[in-house]
All heavy atoms as an XYZ file, in Angstrom:
946
protein
N      17.900     16.828     20.724
C      17.677     18.245     20.397
C      16.170     18.612     20.378
O      15.824     19.610     20.910
C      18.356     18.515     19.033
C      18.129     19.983     18.624
C      18.872     20.946     19.207
C      17.201     20.306     17.711
C      18.725     22.266     18.813
C      17.030     21.639     17.357
C      17.794     22.618     17.884
N      15.346     17.725     19.857
C      13.959     17.890     19.826
C      13.338     18.031     21.200
O      12.483     18.832     21.488
C      13.257     16.871     19.057
C      11.797     17.070     18.772
C      11.534     18.248     17.832
O      12.332     18.475     16.910
O      10.552     19.005     18.118
N      13.854     17.231     22.170
C      13.368     17.121     23.511
C      13.658     18.489     24.202
O      12.758     19.050     24.873
C      14.078     16.035     24.263
C      13.589     15.855     25.747
C      12.128     15.592     25.754
C      14.383     14.690     26.360
N      14.854     19.149     23.968
C      15.126     20.393     24.573
C      14.178     21.448     24.040
O      13.738     22.285     24.836
C      16.556     20.810     24.203
C      17.596     19.929     24.835
C      19.079     20.300     24.373
O      19.168     21.295     23.733
O      19.944     19.553     24.715
N      13.896     21.466     22.801
C      12.972     22.534     22.272
C      11.561     22.293     22.778
O      10.855     23.293     23.025
C      13.022     22.569     20.714
O      12.534     21.396     20.240
N      11.158     21.024     22.952
C       9.799     20.789     23.542
C       9.750     21.266     25.023
O       8.659     21.808     25.405
C       9.472     19.274     23.409
C       9.116     18.856     22.048
O       8.899     19.697     21.145
O       9.024     17.618     21.854
N      10.821     21.067     25.763
C      10.919     21.455     27.168
C      10.833     22.988     27.230
O      10.148     23.688     28.027
C      12.170     21.026     27.838
C      12.120     19.499     28.111
O      10.981     18.945     28.087
O      13.189     18.878     28.369
N      11.525     23.655     26.294
C      11.580     25.163     26.238
C      10.209     25.669     25.888
O       9.681     26.582     26.436
C      12.586     25.577     25.211
C      13.303     26.868     25.603
C      14.388     27.236     24.652
N      15.279     26.177     24.287
C      15.598     25.811     23.026
N      15.143     26.506     22.016
N      16.401     24.780     22.790
N       9.468     24.951     24.910
C       8.162     25.415     24.587
C       7.179     25.218     25.719
O       6.350     26.075     25.993
C       7.671     24.573     23.292
N       7.316     24.125     26.483
C       6.472     23.891     27.658
C       6.719     25.022     28.699
O       5.791     25.441     29.324
C       6.697     22.555     28.195
N       7.985     25.374     28.924
C       8.293     26.398     29.894
C       7.678     27.721     29.447
O       7.358     28.554     30.354
C       9.830     26.500     30.034
N       7.595     27.984     28.137
C       6.992     29.263     27.787
C       5.512     29.185     27.591
O       4.902     30.141     27.182
C       7.625     29.625     26.398
C       9.176     29.939     26.372
C       9.658     30.149     24.991
C       9.418     31.176     27.219
N       4.926     28.118     27.945
C       3.455     27.921     27.948
C       2.875     27.653     26.482
O       1.724     27.853     26.255
N       3.766     27.233     25.556
C       3.288     26.887     24.303
C       3.271     25.393     24.104
O       3.902     24.691     24.842
C       4.244     27.427     23.227
C       4.220     28.927     23.135
C       5.129     29.423     22.118
N       6.483     29.046     22.469
C       7.564     29.289     21.740
N       7.504     29.906     20.610
N       8.781     28.914     22.199
N       2.456     24.928     23.158
C       2.397     23.541     22.773
C       3.733     23.077     22.208
O       4.329     23.763     21.355
C       1.338     23.264     21.657
C      -0.092     23.288     22.160
C      -0.502     21.922     22.694
O      -0.126     20.911     22.149
O      -1.241     21.941     23.695
N       4.213     21.927     22.561
C       5.385     21.390     21.874
C       5.068     21.070     20.415
O       3.931     20.834     20.056
C       5.777     20.121     22.612
C       4.601     19.777     23.486
C       3.783     21.034     23.595
N       6.089     21.194     19.542
C       5.914     20.937     18.121
C       5.438     19.469     17.914
O       6.078     18.623     18.421
C       7.173     21.193     17.401
C       7.041     21.221     15.890
C       8.316     21.660     15.267
N       9.279     20.590     15.374
C       9.950     20.080     14.347
N       9.845     20.618     13.177
N      10.787     19.074     14.495
N       4.423     19.281     17.087
C       3.958     17.956     16.798
C       4.684     17.490     15.533
O       4.739     18.176     14.549
C       2.461     17.916     16.621
C       1.697     18.341     17.837
C       0.380     17.719     17.943
C      -0.473     18.189     19.044
N      -0.264     17.818     20.289
N       5.170     16.223     15.619
C       5.836     15.671     14.434
C       4.795     14.849     13.583
O       3.822     14.411     14.160
C       6.934     14.642     14.907
C       7.968     15.253     15.776
C       8.910     14.183     16.301
C       8.746     16.319     15.002
N       5.063     14.880     12.297
C       4.223     14.107     11.372
C       4.393     12.625     11.625
O       5.396     12.139     11.904
C       4.723     14.373      9.890
C       4.164     15.562      9.274
C       4.657     15.807      7.910
N       4.105     14.796      6.968
C       2.964     14.896      6.343
N       2.203     15.946      6.507
N       2.527     14.003      5.508
N       3.210     11.956     11.480
C       3.321     10.482     11.649
C       3.951      9.914     10.400
O       3.861     10.445      9.228
C       1.936      9.939     11.827
C       1.215     10.362     13.073
C      -0.224      9.853     13.065
C       1.912      9.829     14.296
N       4.660      8.807     10.536
C       5.417      8.214      9.418
C       4.464      7.766      8.336
O       4.735      7.872      7.156
C       6.306      7.098      9.952
C       7.435      7.662     10.795
C       6.852      6.239      8.805
C       8.249      6.644     11.518
N       3.236      7.272      8.705
C       2.408      6.700      7.697
C       1.526      7.735      7.015
O       0.634      7.455      6.276
C       1.523      5.626      8.299
C       0.622      6.114      9.368
O       0.768      7.205      9.905
O      -0.348      5.380      9.807
N       1.815      9.003      7.224
C       1.034     10.071      6.546
C       1.820     10.526      5.372
O       2.472     11.606      5.397
C       0.745     11.220      7.530
C      -0.254     10.864      8.606
C      -0.523     11.994      9.550
O       0.235     12.955      9.588
N      -1.604     11.968     10.211
N       1.779      9.813      4.274
C       2.525     10.122      3.084
C       1.710     10.964      2.171
O       0.502     10.920      2.123
C       2.866      8.771      2.333
C       3.732      7.924      3.162
C       3.304      6.867      3.870
C       5.145      7.979      3.328
N       4.311      6.203      4.549
C       5.513      6.897      4.194
C       6.133      8.800      2.896
C       6.780      6.669      4.544
C       7.454      8.539      3.255
C       7.741      7.529      4.059
N       2.394     11.773      1.355
C       1.657     12.519      0.367
C       2.544     12.619     -0.908
O       3.773     12.486     -0.812
C       1.238     13.903      0.852
C       2.382     14.713      1.445
C       3.094     15.609      0.595
C       2.822     14.614      2.694
C       4.171     16.333      1.058
C       3.893     15.332      3.237
C       4.592     16.219      2.358
N       1.904     12.799     -2.029
C       2.571     12.808     -3.341
C       3.184     14.193     -3.562
O       2.496     15.197     -3.539
C       1.541     12.543     -4.429
C       2.207     12.458     -5.769
O       3.449     12.520     -5.893
O       1.440     12.305     -6.736
N       4.504     14.213     -3.636
C       5.199     15.500     -3.892
C       5.652     15.674     -5.343
O       6.342     16.635     -5.619
C       6.456     15.612     -2.931
O       7.335     14.497     -3.195
C       6.028     15.549     -1.499
N       5.265     14.783     -6.222
C       5.715     14.896     -7.535
C       5.063     16.104     -8.256
O       3.873     16.451     -7.832
C       5.345     13.627     -8.350
O       3.954     13.447     -8.378
N       5.725     16.756     -9.207
C       5.127     17.867     -9.878
C       3.944     17.398    -10.688
O       3.997     16.337    -11.294
C       6.275     18.331    -10.848
C       7.530     17.670    -10.306
C       7.090     16.483     -9.539
N       2.883     18.138    -10.614
C       1.617     17.744    -11.307
C       1.516     18.236    -12.734
O       0.777     17.741    -13.471
C       0.417     18.293    -10.538
C       0.394     17.924     -9.069
C       0.233     16.447     -8.926
C       0.198     16.019     -7.483
N       1.383     15.420     -7.008
N       2.361     19.157    -13.143
C       2.269     19.726    -14.510
C       3.366     19.221    -15.456
O       3.426     19.671    -16.560
C       2.298     21.263    -14.454
O       3.493     21.693    -13.809
C       1.078     21.794    -13.676
N       4.227     18.347    -14.925
C       5.301     17.878    -15.728
C       4.809     16.764    -16.659
O       4.131     15.905    -16.314
C       6.456     17.197    -14.849
O       6.841     18.219    -13.881
C       7.607     16.808    -15.654
N       5.193     16.951    -17.997
C       4.796     16.018    -18.974
C       5.829     14.913    -19.004
O       7.044     15.179    -19.024
C       4.719     16.624    -20.320
N       5.402     13.638    -18.801
C       6.342     12.547    -18.788
C       6.138     11.770    -20.082
O       5.048     11.433    -20.481
C       6.086     11.671    -17.597
C       6.266     12.466    -16.345
C       6.510     11.634    -15.136
N       7.590     10.678    -15.216
C       8.789     10.875    -14.761
N       9.185     12.092    -14.297
N       9.705      9.930    -14.723
N       7.222     11.509    -20.725
C       7.148     10.732    -22.021
C       7.743      9.274    -21.837
O       8.402      9.092    -20.820
C       7.919     11.467    -23.138
O       9.303     11.641    -22.707
C       7.364     12.869    -23.348
N       7.510      8.404    -22.797
C       7.892      7.053    -22.646
C       9.395      6.884    -22.605
O       9.876      5.784    -22.258
C       7.343      6.273    -23.861
C       5.829      6.194    -23.775
C       7.737      6.662    -25.165
N      10.189      7.871    -22.975
C      11.682      7.739    -22.886
C      12.156      7.918    -21.469
O      13.366      7.782    -21.183
C      12.360      8.652    -23.875
C      12.059     10.113    -23.701
O      10.854     10.417    -23.213
O      12.920     10.930    -23.949
N      11.304      8.383    -20.554
C      11.688      8.609    -19.134
C      11.275      7.396    -18.246
O      10.313      6.705    -18.514
C      10.966      9.819    -18.539
C      11.298     11.124    -19.192
C      10.364     12.221    -18.649
C      12.718     11.524    -18.867
N      12.164      7.013    -17.332
C      11.782      5.899    -16.434
C      10.582      6.299    -15.610
O      10.339      7.462    -15.271
C      12.990      5.752    -15.510
C      13.972      6.818    -15.904
C      13.393      7.651    -16.935
N       9.754      5.299    -15.312
C       8.542      5.452    -14.491
C       7.647      6.482    -15.058
O       7.004      7.318    -14.392
C       8.908      5.825    -13.038
C       9.895      4.928    -12.350
C      10.283      5.432    -10.989
C       9.387      3.480    -12.238
N       7.490      6.536    -16.392
C       6.749      7.578    -17.121
C       5.216      7.488    -16.779
O       4.559      8.486    -16.905
C       6.929      7.564    -18.591
C       6.390      6.340    -19.314
C       5.193      6.350    -19.832
C       7.195      5.195    -19.383
C       4.636      5.229    -20.467
C       6.656      4.053    -20.033
C       5.428      4.068    -20.572
N       4.675      6.357    -16.497
C       3.257      6.176    -16.222
C       2.995      4.968    -15.276
O       2.613      3.928    -15.739
C       2.527      5.957    -17.549
C       0.987      5.939    -17.362
O       0.539      6.521    -16.336
O       0.363      5.469    -18.252
N       3.268      5.170    -13.970
C       3.066      4.071    -13.020
C       1.617      3.615    -13.081
O       0.725      4.378    -13.256
C       3.461      4.649    -11.697
C       4.094      5.966    -11.967
C       3.717      6.362    -13.335
N       1.410      2.273    -12.807
C       0.065      1.774    -12.758
C      -0.657      2.325    -11.601
O      -0.034      2.709    -10.546
C       0.267      0.258    -12.593
C       1.692      0.107    -12.018
C       2.411      1.221    -12.524
N      -2.018      2.410    -11.643
C      -2.814      2.858    -10.613
C      -3.903      1.782    -10.226
O      -5.078      1.943    -10.470
C      -3.565      4.165    -11.031
C      -2.579      5.297    -11.217
C      -3.263      6.525    -11.836
N      -2.241      7.626    -12.057
C      -1.396      7.670    -13.066
N      -1.354      6.699    -13.955
N      -0.603      8.670    -13.206
N      -3.418      0.704     -9.684
C      -4.245     -0.400     -9.378
C      -4.992     -0.241     -8.085
O      -4.783      0.622     -7.313
C      -3.324     -1.596     -9.318
C      -2.034     -0.930     -8.706
C      -2.034      0.398     -9.348
N      -5.929     -1.179     -7.822
C      -6.650     -1.282     -6.573
C      -6.682     -2.724     -6.143
O      -6.549     -3.611     -6.989
C      -8.068     -0.757     -6.696
O      -8.746     -1.525     -7.704
N      -6.821     -2.928     -4.867
C      -6.952     -4.337     -4.315
C      -8.332     -4.580     -3.868
O      -8.899     -3.740     -3.174
C      -5.945     -4.531     -3.218
C      -4.473     -4.767     -3.427
C      -3.774     -5.027     -2.149
C      -4.320     -5.900     -4.413
N      -8.862     -5.666     -4.166
C     -10.127     -6.132     -3.579
C      -9.940     -7.481     -2.977
O      -9.054     -8.252     -3.388
C     -11.218     -6.266     -4.656
O     -10.832     -7.222     -5.723
C     -11.538     -4.940     -5.311
N     -10.702     -7.754     -1.863
C     -10.478     -8.993     -1.147
C     -11.874     -9.510     -0.680
O     -12.672     -8.740     -0.254
C      -9.523     -8.795      0.017
N     -12.011    -10.799     -0.709
C     -13.169    -11.464     -0.129
C     -12.739    -12.668      0.578
O     -11.820    -13.436      0.185
C     -14.210    -11.846     -1.265
C     -13.859    -12.865     -2.179
C     -14.854    -13.121     -3.215
N     -14.442    -14.303     -4.058
C     -13.654    -14.312     -5.038
N     -13.013    -13.233     -5.369
N     -13.367    -15.453     -5.717
N     -13.379    -12.850      1.716
C     -13.044    -14.008      2.569
C     -13.837    -15.283      2.095
O     -15.016    -15.167      1.856
C     -13.412    -13.640      3.971
C     -12.913    -14.705      5.010
C     -13.029    -14.133      6.354
N     -12.079    -13.082      6.754
C     -10.782    -13.271      7.059
N     -10.347    -14.539      7.033
N      -9.994    -12.339      7.347
N     -13.146    -16.371      2.048
C     -13.728    -17.675      1.721
C     -13.248    -18.626      2.744
O     -12.206    -19.255      2.576
C     -13.434    -18.099      0.300
C     -14.061    -17.342     -0.788
C     -13.801    -17.855     -2.190
O     -13.060    -18.842     -2.282
O     -14.328    -17.211     -3.109
N     -13.970    -18.742      3.873
C     -13.535    -19.589      4.991
C     -12.325    -19.006      5.611
O     -12.287    -17.849      6.031
N     -11.232    -19.833      5.746
C     -10.004    -19.344      6.375
C      -9.125    -18.639      5.385
O      -8.138    -18.003      5.776
C      -9.250    -20.585      6.960
C     -10.018    -21.256      8.071
C     -10.210    -20.323      9.340
O      -9.294    -19.682      9.692
O     -11.334    -20.269      9.757
N      -9.429    -18.608      4.090
C      -8.703    -18.006      3.067
C      -9.239    -16.640      2.668
O     -10.441    -16.454      2.793
C      -8.542    -18.870      1.844
C      -7.720    -20.147      2.057
C      -7.524    -20.911      0.816
O      -8.355    -20.791     -0.123
O      -6.600    -21.725      0.847
N      -8.416    -15.839      2.106
C      -8.843    -14.539      1.545
C      -8.427    -14.542      0.065
O      -7.180    -14.783     -0.218
C      -8.231    -13.328      2.306
C      -8.684    -12.045      1.666
C      -8.611    -13.355      3.794
N      -9.297    -14.268     -0.865
C      -8.994    -14.147     -2.244
C      -8.728    -12.720     -2.505
O      -9.608    -11.838     -2.303
C     -10.109    -14.703     -3.122
C      -9.738    -14.526     -4.638
C     -10.410    -16.140     -2.808
N      -7.466    -12.365     -2.908
C      -7.054    -10.966     -3.115
C      -6.832    -10.759     -4.645
O      -6.136    -11.589     -5.271
C      -5.793    -10.629     -2.382
C      -5.433     -9.147     -2.563
C      -5.893    -11.041     -0.923
N      -7.513     -9.763     -5.186
C      -7.435     -9.507     -6.658
C      -6.937     -8.078     -6.855
O      -7.297     -7.161     -6.120
C      -8.809     -9.648     -7.304
O      -9.293    -10.977     -7.090
N      -6.136     -7.857     -7.945
C      -5.728     -6.579     -8.407
C      -6.704     -6.112     -9.541
O      -6.953     -6.840    -10.418
C      -4.294     -6.633     -8.981
C      -3.326     -7.153     -7.894
C      -3.881     -5.265     -9.406
C      -1.967     -7.449     -8.422
N      -7.152     -4.911     -9.331
C      -8.067     -4.344    -10.369
C      -7.590     -3.017    -10.941
O      -6.637     -2.464    -10.405
N      -8.260     -2.538    -11.879
C      -7.977     -1.245    -12.412
C      -6.779     -1.127    -13.309
O      -6.212     -0.074    -13.531
N      -6.421     -2.260    -13.944
C      -5.248     -2.296    -14.822
C      -5.651     -2.625    -16.273
O      -6.537     -3.404    -16.499
C      -4.159     -3.320    -14.360
C      -3.647     -3.046    -12.992
C      -2.829     -4.241    -12.517
C      -2.757     -1.849    -13.008
N      -4.960     -1.957    -17.138
C      -5.212     -2.163    -18.605
C      -4.043     -2.568    -19.375
O      -4.093     -2.888    -20.588
C      -5.855     -0.915    -19.293
O      -4.844      0.138    -19.095
C      -7.189     -0.539    -18.658
N      -2.830     -2.697    -18.672
C      -1.581     -3.072    -19.356
C      -1.083     -4.294    -18.710
O      -1.385     -4.629    -17.580
C      -0.546     -1.902    -19.272
O      -0.319     -1.650    -17.841
C      -1.054     -0.632    -19.866
N      -0.158     -4.973    -19.359
C       0.428     -6.205    -18.811
C       1.280     -5.838    -17.582
O       1.925     -4.775    -17.494
C       1.332     -6.756    -19.896
C       0.774     -6.128    -21.151
C       0.250     -4.873    -20.841
N       1.270     -6.710    -16.570
C       2.004     -6.488    -15.315
C       2.722     -7.714    -14.902
O       2.424     -8.842    -15.324
C       1.082     -6.014    -14.179
C       0.048     -7.149    -13.922
C       0.442     -4.723    -14.499
C      -0.641     -7.024    -12.576
N       3.708     -7.493    -13.955
C       4.259     -8.626    -13.243
C       4.045     -8.308    -11.745
O       3.931     -7.144    -11.416
C       5.738     -8.824    -13.578
O       6.505     -7.651    -13.169
N       4.015     -9.341    -10.911
C       3.692     -9.104     -9.471
C       4.658     -9.809     -8.554
O       5.265    -10.820     -9.003
C       2.267     -9.630     -9.153
O       2.170    -11.013     -9.419
C       1.161     -8.799     -9.916
N       4.756     -9.272     -7.382
C       5.517    -10.004     -6.331
C       4.695     -9.759     -5.017
O       4.448     -8.664     -4.567
C       6.913     -9.396     -6.105
C       7.538     -9.965     -4.919
C       9.058     -9.904     -4.986
N       9.638    -10.249     -3.701
C      10.085    -11.465     -3.384
N       9.942    -12.478     -4.239
N      10.532    -11.682     -2.208
N       4.257    -10.922     -4.476
C       3.347    -10.947     -3.337
C       4.180    -11.296     -2.076
O       5.019    -12.219     -2.192
C       2.229    -11.936     -3.438
C       1.254    -11.590     -4.582
C       1.323    -11.900     -5.855
C       0.049    -10.911     -4.406
N       0.231    -11.427     -6.505
C      -0.577    -10.824     -5.687
C      -0.590    -10.283     -3.309
C      -1.791    -10.145     -5.882
C      -1.863     -9.622     -3.492
C      -2.425     -9.598     -4.746
N       3.895    -10.672     -0.944
C       4.480    -11.036      0.324
C       3.361    -10.912      1.372
O       2.518     -9.948      1.213
C       5.645    -10.064      0.742
C       6.830    -10.289     -0.165
C       7.999     -9.353      0.276
O       7.849     -8.601      1.238
O       9.055     -9.506     -0.314
N       3.368    -11.670      2.417
C       2.315    -11.574      3.415
C       2.705    -12.162      4.724
O       3.637    -13.004      4.774
C       1.050    -12.312      2.874
N       2.033    -11.817      5.754
C       1.997    -12.499      7.039
C       1.085    -13.693      6.823
O      -0.079    -13.504      6.539
C       1.469    -11.623      8.217
C       2.292    -10.289      8.255
O       3.505    -10.300      8.131
O       1.603     -9.244      8.444
N       1.569    -14.892      6.898
C       0.797    -16.067      6.555
C       1.229    -16.575      5.157
O       2.272    -16.151      4.646
N       0.457    -17.414      4.568
C       0.867    -18.079      3.308
C       0.053    -17.408      2.138
O      -1.139    -17.116      2.228
C       0.458    -19.568      3.275
C       1.255    -20.336      4.363
O       2.410    -20.001      4.544
O       0.643    -21.229      5.003
N       0.773    -17.253      1.012
C       0.223    -16.773     -0.192
C       0.205    -17.945     -1.221
O       1.309    -18.538     -1.447
C       0.953    -15.567     -0.808
C       0.393    -15.135     -2.126
C       0.842    -14.316      0.125
N      -0.895    -18.224     -1.859
C      -0.983    -19.347     -2.776
C      -1.279    -18.782     -4.124
O      -2.316    -18.039     -4.303
C      -2.034    -20.323     -2.357
C      -1.780    -20.891     -0.941
C      -2.170    -21.482     -3.361
C      -2.966    -21.240     -0.188
N      -0.397    -18.969     -5.117
C      -0.577    -18.440     -6.425
C       0.322    -17.261     -6.728
O       1.148    -16.935     -5.949
N       0.074    -16.655     -7.890
C       0.853    -15.512     -8.366
C      -0.008    -14.808     -9.420
O      -1.007    -15.357     -9.855
C       2.129    -16.005     -8.956
C       3.150    -14.865     -9.092
O       2.989    -13.813     -8.474
O       4.142    -14.993     -9.914
N       0.435    -13.652     -9.868
C      -0.333    -12.922    -10.872
C      -1.307    -11.995    -10.261
O      -1.146    -11.537     -9.111
N      -2.326    -11.719    -11.010
C      -3.361    -10.658    -10.477
C      -4.314    -11.113     -9.427
O      -5.055    -10.323     -8.874
C      -4.070    -10.232    -11.799
C      -3.894    -11.413    -12.721
C      -2.631    -12.086    -12.361
N      -4.276    -12.468     -9.133
C      -5.207    -12.935     -8.112
C      -4.514    -14.044     -7.343
O      -3.969    -14.938     -7.982
C      -6.532    -13.408     -8.639
C      -7.545    -13.906     -7.614
C      -8.885    -14.213     -8.094
O      -9.578    -13.268     -8.361
O      -9.196    -15.373     -8.314
N      -4.522    -13.992     -5.983
C      -3.964    -15.024     -5.175
C      -4.946    -15.387     -4.055
O      -5.846    -14.700     -3.770
C      -2.668    -14.579     -4.516
C      -1.576    -14.281     -5.596
C      -2.813    -13.347     -3.582
N      -4.600    -16.533     -3.422
C      -5.326    -16.932     -2.216
C      -4.349    -16.700     -1.034
O      -3.183    -17.113     -1.164
C      -5.747    -18.390     -2.282
C      -6.896    -18.633     -3.273
C      -7.415    -19.993     -3.216
N      -8.642    -20.116     -3.922
C      -9.825    -19.837     -3.396
N      -9.951    -19.479     -2.156
N     -10.959    -19.873     -4.142
N      -4.806    -16.149      0.027
C      -3.978    -15.858      1.209
C      -4.541    -16.417      2.412
O      -5.760    -16.336      2.660
C      -3.868    -14.300      1.217
C      -3.254    -13.769      2.469
C      -2.140    -14.201      3.087
C      -3.671    -12.563      3.185
N      -1.896    -13.336      4.168
C      -2.811    -12.320      4.268
C      -4.726    -11.649      2.964
C      -2.907    -11.294      5.065
C      -4.826    -10.650      3.864
C      -3.971    -10.424      4.914
N      -3.707    -17.032      3.263
C      -4.144    -17.607      4.530
C      -3.492    -16.788      5.649
O      -2.395    -17.113      6.112
C      -3.696    -19.066      4.691
C      -4.469    -19.942      3.686
C      -4.158    -21.415      3.986
N      -4.740    -22.227      2.982
C      -4.166    -23.223      2.327
N      -2.933    -23.518      2.608
N      -4.769    -23.890      1.407
N      -4.123    -15.722      6.111
C      -3.605    -14.907      7.200
C      -3.598    -15.703      8.513
O      -4.399    -16.563      8.701
C      -4.441    -13.661      7.236
C      -5.719    -14.134      6.650
C      -5.405    -15.199      5.685
N      -2.690    -15.335      9.396
C      -2.630    -15.959     10.747
C      -3.524    -15.275     11.772
O      -3.931    -15.801     12.757
C      -1.215    -16.006     11.217
C      -0.232    -16.780     10.268
C       1.155    -16.616     10.885
C      -0.650    -18.190     10.196
N      -3.845    -13.964     11.474
C      -4.670    -13.177     12.441
C      -5.229    -12.023     11.668
O      -4.889    -11.679     10.603
N      -6.198    -11.259     12.348
C      -6.875    -10.165     11.706
C      -5.981     -9.002     11.459
O      -6.342     -8.187     10.485
C      -7.942     -9.764     12.756
C      -7.504    -10.309     13.978
C      -6.642    -11.542     13.723
N      -4.860     -8.825     12.107
C      -3.984     -7.659     11.813
C      -2.911     -7.991     10.797
O      -2.117     -7.068     10.460
C      -3.332     -7.213     13.155
N      -2.871     -9.215     10.229
C      -1.882     -9.609      9.255
C      -2.115     -8.804      8.028
O      -3.255     -8.407      7.669
C      -1.994    -11.064      8.916
C      -1.281    -11.887     10.038
O      -0.829    -11.331     11.002
O      -1.379    -13.174      9.945
N      -1.008     -8.553      7.240
C      -1.066     -7.814      6.001
C      -0.663     -8.625      4.825
O       0.322     -9.464      4.925
C      -0.266     -6.544      6.002
C      -0.849     -5.503      6.901
C      -0.060     -4.140      6.629
N      -0.663     -3.076      7.338
C      -1.634     -2.299      6.785
N      -1.971     -2.463      5.573
N      -2.173     -1.380      7.465
N      -1.195     -8.378      3.653
C      -0.648     -8.854      2.440
C      -0.226     -7.675      1.575
O      -0.872     -6.612      1.657
C      -1.682     -9.751      1.664
C      -2.891     -8.889      1.198
C      -1.052    -10.430      0.404
N       0.943     -7.801      0.958
C       1.492     -6.700      0.127
C       1.831     -7.217     -1.271
O       2.275     -8.385     -1.419
C       2.772     -6.226      0.833
C       2.490     -5.506      2.131
C       3.668     -5.395      2.985
N       4.318     -6.669      3.489
C       3.891     -7.440      4.436
N       2.794     -6.990      5.032
N       4.488     -8.472      4.801
N       1.608     -6.331     -2.253
C       1.987     -6.714     -3.598
C       2.728     -5.562     -4.283
O       2.309     -4.439     -4.161
C       0.763     -7.150     -4.430
C      -0.259     -6.051     -4.499
C       1.134     -7.653     -5.786
N       3.823     -5.901     -4.979
C       4.481     -4.946     -5.822
C       4.042     -5.245     -7.267
O       4.120     -6.359     -7.712
C       6.040     -5.002     -5.620
N       3.596     -4.181     -7.957
C       3.095     -4.346     -9.293
C       3.961     -3.595    -10.250
O       4.213     -2.356    -10.034
C       1.629     -3.810     -9.461
C       0.779     -4.623     -8.353
C       1.109     -3.992    -10.854
C      -0.404     -3.899     -7.996
N       4.477     -4.228    -11.300
C       5.441     -3.560    -12.247
C       4.761     -3.638    -13.617
O       4.361     -4.674    -14.054
C       6.716     -4.169    -12.237
C       7.634     -3.445    -13.159
C       9.033     -4.032    -13.093
N       9.824     -3.332    -14.100
C      11.132     -3.174    -14.045
N      11.841     -3.708    -13.049
N      11.715     -2.520    -15.028
N       4.730     -2.486    -14.237
C       4.316     -2.404    -15.637
C       5.384     -1.712    -16.443
O       6.367     -1.304    -15.896
C       2.980     -1.607    -15.746
O       3.219     -0.294    -15.538
N       5.170     -1.612    -17.706
C       6.223     -0.993    -18.557
C       6.440      0.454    -18.099
O       7.578      1.020    -18.154
C       5.747     -0.963    -20.047
C       6.822     -0.358    -20.953
C       6.353     -0.521    -22.399
N       7.327      0.076    -23.224
C       7.176      1.277    -23.728
N       6.133      2.032    -23.452
N       8.114      1.890    -24.537
N       5.398      1.117    -17.576
C       5.508      2.573    -17.182
C       5.847      2.774    -15.772
O       6.125      3.979    -15.384
N       6.057      1.803    -14.923
C       6.415      2.103    -13.552
C       5.996      0.994    -12.522
O       5.800     -0.108    -12.948
N       6.037      1.363    -11.288
C       5.808      0.400    -10.196
C       4.795      0.986     -9.185
O       4.785      2.163     -8.958
C       7.161      0.179     -9.492
C       6.931     -0.765     -8.244
C       8.192     -0.402    -10.365
N       3.985      0.138     -8.601
C       3.118      0.493     -7.562
C       3.163     -0.569     -6.513
O       3.333     -1.774     -6.805
C       1.575      0.620     -8.052
N       2.976     -0.195     -5.219
C       2.946     -1.138     -4.141
C       1.724     -0.903     -3.304
O       1.380      0.205     -2.902
C       4.225     -0.958     -3.208
C       4.191     -1.967     -2.025
C       5.502     -1.166     -4.006
N       0.924     -2.007     -3.050
C      -0.277     -1.957     -2.305
C      -0.256     -2.910     -1.157
O       0.436     -3.910     -1.201
C      -1.482     -2.220     -3.214
C      -1.685     -1.368     -4.435
C      -2.759     -1.966     -5.307
C      -2.017      0.078     -4.030
N      -1.061     -2.572     -0.149
C      -1.170     -3.635      0.999
C      -2.640     -3.629      1.448
O      -3.420     -2.671      1.237
C      -0.252     -3.274      2.073
O      -0.643     -2.168      2.826
N      -2.964     -4.680      2.188
C      -4.309     -4.878      2.675
C      -4.218     -5.703      4.011
O      -3.465     -6.611      4.061
C      -5.157     -5.656      1.636
C      -6.607     -5.987      1.918
C      -7.420     -4.710      1.684
C      -7.040     -7.130      1.109
N      -5.047     -5.275      4.995
C      -5.085     -6.047      6.255
C      -6.174     -7.139      6.168
O      -7.091     -6.975      5.447
C      -5.447     -5.123      7.372
C      -4.373     -4.253      7.877
C      -4.747     -3.547      9.104
N      -6.151     -3.062      9.096
C      -6.488     -1.880      9.490
N      -5.658     -1.051      9.926
N      -7.766     -1.543      9.359
N      -5.957     -8.194      6.794
C      -6.920     -9.340      6.825
C      -8.312     -8.938      7.336
O      -9.318     -9.383      6.694
C      -6.356    -10.457      7.669
N      -8.329     -8.060      8.283
C      -9.627     -7.635      8.817
C     -10.459     -6.819      7.869
O     -11.684     -6.596      8.053
C      -9.551     -6.952     10.170
C      -8.712     -5.599     10.085
C      -8.356     -5.115     11.453
O      -8.538     -5.842     12.418
O      -7.958     -3.978     11.536
N      -9.807     -6.296      6.777
C     -10.573     -5.504      5.756
C     -11.166     -6.317      4.682
O     -11.867     -5.765      3.803
C      -9.577     -4.484      5.093
C      -9.136     -3.406      6.153
O      -9.863     -3.228      7.128
O      -8.053     -2.838      5.972
N     -10.917     -7.636      4.679
C     -11.445     -8.523      3.676
C     -12.964     -8.759      3.944
O     -13.355     -9.025      5.069
C     -10.784     -9.821      3.631
N     -13.784     -8.610      2.911
C     -15.250     -8.759      3.072
C     -15.607    -10.259      3.014
O     -15.047    -10.962      2.260
C     -15.928     -8.031      1.946
C     -15.711     -6.522      2.086
C     -16.439     -5.768      0.947
C     -16.070     -4.315      1.141
N     -16.422     -3.534      0.094
N     -16.634    -10.624      3.787
C     -17.014    -12.107      3.766
C     -17.676    -12.331      2.415
O     -18.251    -11.473      1.837
C     -18.026    -12.187      4.912
C     -18.287    -10.796      5.450
C     -17.291     -9.889      4.839
N     -17.599    -13.544      1.991
C     -18.192    -13.942      0.736
C     -19.694    -13.951      0.908
O     -20.234    -14.409      1.893
C     -17.774    -15.403      0.365
C     -18.301    -15.919     -0.871
C     -17.798    -17.339     -1.113
N     -18.388    -17.804     -2.259
C     -18.226    -19.055     -2.694
N     -17.457    -19.852     -2.051
N     -18.818    -19.512     -3.792
N     -20.368    -13.404     -0.170
C     -21.830    -13.327     -0.122
C     -22.397    -14.451     -0.942
O     -21.990    -14.744     -2.074
C     -22.338    -12.000     -0.777
C     -23.819    -11.941     -0.786
C     -21.703    -10.793     -0.033
N     -23.396    -15.151     -0.337
C     -24.042    -16.236     -1.055
C     -23.601    -17.576     -0.715
O     -22.984    -18.343     -0.395
């Protein structure tokens, strides 16, 4: 159906409609809603990932957290360890490591590419 409308638009000399890219996500949650502790996901964690390269391994750390968490790590390549810091052995620069972080208030999922890891200084 989309192809027909694009052909029709081209015949009329207009640009075909551009579709949103899948990786262009945005937050659609209401900004003025008050969430209380009796609601699920009342206060999801807002963590960040930092990474530094140490030889063939990348040390990946979760930062920005003040509450207890549990983690689940997955990656292209091997992940050594668990918790807020792991060692990761990617197979190539485009490999990704992903972590799901759960706290009492909700869940966050972050990912990082191997090529984004900074080399160790010193």
